[in-house]
N, C-alpha and C positions, 0 to 999 in steps of 0.2 A: 318729521319732514312730511308735508302733505303736497302731493302733486295734483294740480288742477288744470283744467283745459284752458282757462284764462283767469286772471286775477279778479276776485269778486268785488262787486260794488259794496259800499257801506250798507250794512243791515241786510245783506243777501244771506240766503241759506242755500249752500251748494254741497255737492258731493265731491270727494277727491277720487282720483283714479287709482292712486296708490299711496301708501304711507309707510314710513320706516322710522325706527328708533336707532340712533347712532351715537357713538361717543365722538365729540368734536372739539373745536377750539383751535386757535392758531398754533399753540405750542404742540399739542397732540398731533395735529395733522402734519406739520412740518417734520416732527420727529418720526412719524410713521413712514413718510416718503424717504427720509434720510436712511431709515433702516432697510426699506425695501430695495433701495438702489445700491446697498452695500452688503447684499447677502453673501457674495463671494469673498470679498475682503472685509470680514466681520469687524465692526467697530463697536465699542461700548457706548451706548446712548443712555443718559440719565434724564428723566423728566422731573423737574422740581416745580410743583404747583400746589396751591392750597386745595385741600380736599375736605369733604364732609366727614362724618363718622366712617369707621371701617366698614360697617354694614351698608351704609348708603353709597359708599364709594366702590363697592365690590365690582359693579358693572364696569366702571372706568378702569380700575386696576387690572381686572382680567383682560380687558381690551388691550391695554398697553403691554402687558406681559405676552400676549399673543404675538406681538411684533418684536419681541425681544428687548423691550424698553424697560429699564430698571426704574422702580418707583421708591427706592429706599430713602430718597431725599425729600419725599413729599410729606409735609405736616398734615395731620388729621385734626379736624375741629368738630367735636361732637355737637356743639350748639348751633352749627350752621348747616343749611341745606345745600344740595348741589346746585350750581348754576345751570339754568335751562334756557335753551333757545327754541323758539317755534319758527319753522321755516315754511313759507308758501312758495312753491315752485310753479311758475306758469309755463305750460306747454306752448302757448301761443307766442310769447315773447322771449322765452328762456330766462326770464328774470327770476331772482330768488329774493323774497322779502323776509327779513329776519327780525323777529321780536325777541329781545334778550331780557332775561330776568337774572341780573347778577346779585347773588346773595352770599357768596363766600367771603371769608375774611381775607383781606389783602395780605400778600406775603411780606412780612416785615423783615428788617435787618436782623432782629433777634432770632426770628424763625430761620433765616438763612444761616446765621452763625451756628446755631444749635445743630442743624442737620448736616452741614458740610464738615463740621468738626466732630460730630458724633458725641457731643456733650454740650451742656448748656453754658452759654457765656453771657452773663448779665451785662447789658450795655446802657449807657446814659441815654435819656430821652432827648430827641431833637430840640434844639433851642430855636429862637426866632431867626429867620433868615430874610435877606433882602431879595424878594422875588423878582426885582427888576433887572438883576445882574444877568449879563449874557456871558456864557462861559465859552470863550473863543479859543482857549488853549488848555492843554492838560494841566499846566501849572496853576492857572486860575481856577480850574475845576477842582483840583485837589485842595487848594486853599479854601474854596467854598465848602468842601466836605468837612474841613476842620470845624466849621460852625456847628456841625452836627455832633461833635465830640466822638467821631468814629476813631477807632484805635489806630495810632500811627506806628505801632510796633507789632510784630507778629505775636499772635496769641500762642503761648507755649502748649504744644499738643503732641500727643504720641502719634496721631495720624490725622491727616486732613485730605479729603477727597480731591481738593484742588491741586494737590501735588501731582496728580495723574491726569489732569484735564488739559487737552490741547486747545479746545475752543468752547465758547459759551455763547448761546443765542438767547436773547432776551426780548420779550414783548414789552414795549414801553407802556407802563400803566402808572402806578402810584409813584410820582416822581421823587418825593423825599426818600422813600425806601429804596428805590432804584439807585439813587445817587449815593446813598450810603453803601449799598452792596457793590456797585461798580467802583466806587472810590477805594474800598478795601481790596478788591481784586487787582486794581491797577497798581496799588502800592506794593502789595505783598506777592503778587504773581504777574509781573509785567510781561512775561512771555506768553500768557494766555491770549488767544485771538478772541475779540469780542465783537459780535454782530448784534444789532438792535433792529427790531421791526417797529417803526412808528406808523401805526395805522390810523390813529385818531389824535386829535388835540387833547392834551391833558393839562390839569392844573396841579399846583403843588399839593394842595390839600383835598383834591377831589379828582375823581376819575371821569368827570363829565365837564367838557369845555365846549359845549355846543355854541356858545355865544361868540367864540373867537372866529374871526373871518378875515378877509383880505385886508381890512383896514387896521388890524391889530398892530401895535408897535412892537410887541414881543410875543413869542410863542414859548411858554415855559418848557414844553417837551423838548425843544431844541437844546436845552441845557444838558441833555444826555449825550449829545453828539460827540462832545470832546472826549468821552470815555471810550468811544467805539472805533473800531478799525473798518467796519462795514455797516452801513445804514440802509435799510429798506424803507422807502416812503410809499404809502399807498396812493393810488390814483385819486381816490376820494379826497384825501387830505391836500394833495397838490392842487387839485381843482378848486377846493374851497379857499385856498390861499391866493387864487386869482390866476393860476397858470393853467388855463383850460384849453388854449389853442393847440391843435395838433400839427398844423402846417408849419414847416420850418421857416417860411418867409414872414411869419407873424411874430409879434411880441408875445411874451408871457406863455411860452411853451414849456413842456417838461424839460427840454434841453436847457433852457435858461434857468429853470428852477435849480437844476443840478449845479450849474455854473455859479449861481448866487450862493448856494450852500457851501460849496468848496471855497469860494472867495472869502466867505465869512468865517468858516471853521477849519478849512484845510491848510490855508497858507500861513497860519500862525503856529503850526505844529513843529515839534522838534523830533525828527527822525521817523515818526510813525506815519505811514501813508493813510489817507482817508479815501474810502470807496463809497460812492453814493449810487444807489440803484432805485429806479422808479419803474415798476411793472405797469403797463398801460393796457391791460386787458386784451381785447381782440386785435388791437393795433400791433402790440409787441412789447418791447421793454427798452429802457434807456439806462445807461450806467457810465460812470467815469471814476478812474482812480487818480488821485493827486499825490505825488511823492515829493515831499519837500526836502528829502535827505541830502540832495546834491547842493542845496543852498548852504549846508553846513561848511562846505569847502569853498564855495564861491558865492559871496553875498550878492553878486550881481546876477546870479542865475535866476531866470524866470521860466517856469514850465508852463506851456500852454495847457489849457483844460480841454482835453479831447473827449467829448461825449460820444460813446459808442451806442449803436442801435441795432436791435435784432427784430425782424418782423415776427409775427406770431405764426404758429403752424397748426391751424385748426383742423379737426377731423372732418370727414365727410358729413357726419351727423353728430351734432352736439347732443349729448345725453344728460350730463350732470356737471354743472359748473360750480357746485358747492365745494369750496376748498381749493379752487384753482390757484388763487394767490398763495395759499399756504404750500401748495405743490411746487409752485415756482420757487419760493424761498428755500424749501427743502432741497430741491434739485440744484439750485445755485450753490448752496453750501456743500452739497455732495461733490460737485465738480471741483470746487475750490479746494476742498480737503484732499482730493485725489491728485491735484496738480499744483502742489505747493501753495498753501493757503495765503502766503504773503506775496507771491509773485505770479499767480495764475493769470491767464489772458482773459481780460474782462469781456471782450467781444465774443470769444468762444464760449465763455461761461454764460453769458446772456442767451446766446443761441441754444445752448444745451437746455437751460431752464425753460425757455419758451417751447422747445420741442417736447419736454416731459409734461409740461402743463397742458399743451395742446393734445397730447396723447391721452392724458387723464380724463379730460372733459368728454371724450368719446365713449367713456364707460361709467358705470355706476360705482360710486365709492372710490377707494384708493388701491385696492389689491392689484389692479391691473398694472400699476407702476412696476411691480416686480418683473413683468414681462417686457418692459421697455428695452429696446436695443438701440 
């Protein structure tokens, strides 16, 4: 991370005012915030992510252990380097420009099964799928998973870590692998609460979907929504889909984005509520929960989609905005887990997450979150 007085012009040669080497990434940052906010009521936090060799990953593993985060579920790959991001922070505009070099092996369904079950479970390779399908209900989502030949019966095991897990938070990346993993969890462990962060567009066979825009007929990453109880969408993604207006009296606002997602994916569910959250940076955050369970008893029942909003709570001086979104997500999950993860108050949760994120950007790094009151 290099801090500069202002962002350089192309081919400039400038000096930075400070530099730092940190462990980062969405999963790590959110897990750290979750850990720091739960020092008194200690909870067990596991991080599952692809890592390089044990030697190359020592810096990362040591960092996670420092915050009490268990890394036993992480697969190590000797032939891959660690993913690196170079970040330029401008003191003039408070912007942070990120150049990412992703080189780690994606977490596969086989990797997942091997590590959650503590033994290797050979699985069939994915077969061809119809990428145009839209998964609007958990039933069609699970039928779609059958195409991958994911196991439909529990694997006989002496121990599975999922037996003890209350909630799982996933960063949406390689869709095929994620759908296999989520399909297995939904079938065998339906009581586990699943939250997903959808930060960028993804394709079925690629982690890069930069060509998708407002005119796209379908967004493949949306196919993960049917497996989730809670979905975080990034402001960047929502804007790129054409919902860029912030004023409530305009069309194509974040509020309307949430309404459209719930209309498409929330109203076809059976019993499981869907919560959609969109952090909006310095403006605040939007969110709504739609619970279709009452329709099971009254087919004529129609619930209004009430989108909640919380303003931001910026500090007097903004110091470090790196990981502000990850802080929001971690704080949101922390509040939800402390206040009944299935029935917490969305408005209060949004406000709490905005307050923690605002507090964090007033300090360097994440350790300050431990002192948030």
